C-alpha positions in Angstrom: 0.1 -0.2 -0.1 1.4 3.1 -1.1 0.6 7.0 0.0 -0.6 9.5 -2.4 1.9 12.2 -2.8 -0.7 14.9 -3.0 -3.2 14.7 -0.4 -7.1 14.4 -2.2 -9.1 16.5 0.1 -12.4 16.2 -2.4 -11.5 11.8 -2.1 -11.6 12.1 1.6 -14.3 14.9 2.2 -16.7 12.8 0.3 -16.1 9.6 2.5 -16.4 11.6 5.7 -19.5 13.1 5.0 -20.9 10.0 3.3 -20.2 8.5 6.9 -21.6 10.8 8.7 -25.0 10.5 6.6 -25.1 7.0 6.8 -24.9 6.8 10.7 -27.3 9.9 11.1 -24.2 11.9 13.6 -25.9 15.1 12.8 -29.6 14.4 13.8 -30.3 14.9 17.0 -32.3 12.1 18.8 -35.4 13.8 19.6 -36.6 12.2 23.3 -40.3 12.4 24.4 -40.0 14.9 28.0 -36.5 16.2 26.9 -36.3 19.7 25.6 -34.2 20.2 22.7 -31.1 22.6 22.5 -30.4 24.2 19.8 -27.7 26.7 18.4 -26.8 28.0 15.0 -23.8 29.5 13.8 -24.0 33.0 11.9 -22.4 33.7 8.6 -19.8 35.7 9.4 -19.8 39.6 8.8 -17.6 41.5 6.0 -17.0 43.8 8.8 -13.3 44.1 9.1 -10.2 41.5 9.8 -10.7 38.5 12.0 -10.0 39.3 15.6 -10.4 37.5 19.1 -13.9 38.5 19.2 -14.6 35.8 16.4 -12.8 32.9 18.0 -14.9 34.2 21.7 -18.2 33.6 20.0 -17.7 30.0 18.4 -15.5 29.3 21.6 -19.2 30.3 23.6 -21.2 28.3 21.6 -19.1 25.3 21.4 -19.3 25.0 25.3 -23.3 25.7 25.3 -23.2 22.9 23.1 -21.1 20.0 25.2 -22.2 21.0 28.0 -26.0 20.4 26.7 -24.4 17.5 25.2 -22.7 16.3 28.4 -26.7 16.4 30.2 -28.0 14.9 27.9 -30.3 17.1 26.3 -30.6 16.5 22.5 -28.7 18.7 21.0 -28.1 20.4 17.2 -25.4 22.8 16.6 -26.1 24.3 13.1 
């Protein structure tokens, strides 16, 4: 088995996305009696260069999603 000289992201990403889709990894499992938690990532605004506030916003969303998942809340982050 030999390794490709260049990384083929199209092939790799298609395989990964197909795996995610087949196993419904991005479909929250809604459970009766449990209130779901959902948060969405808004498109970035073209208001200037990247700054620490951009990373901070995503970090806060990541923390909220992980916290709710750990509590067993059906969670979707889109």
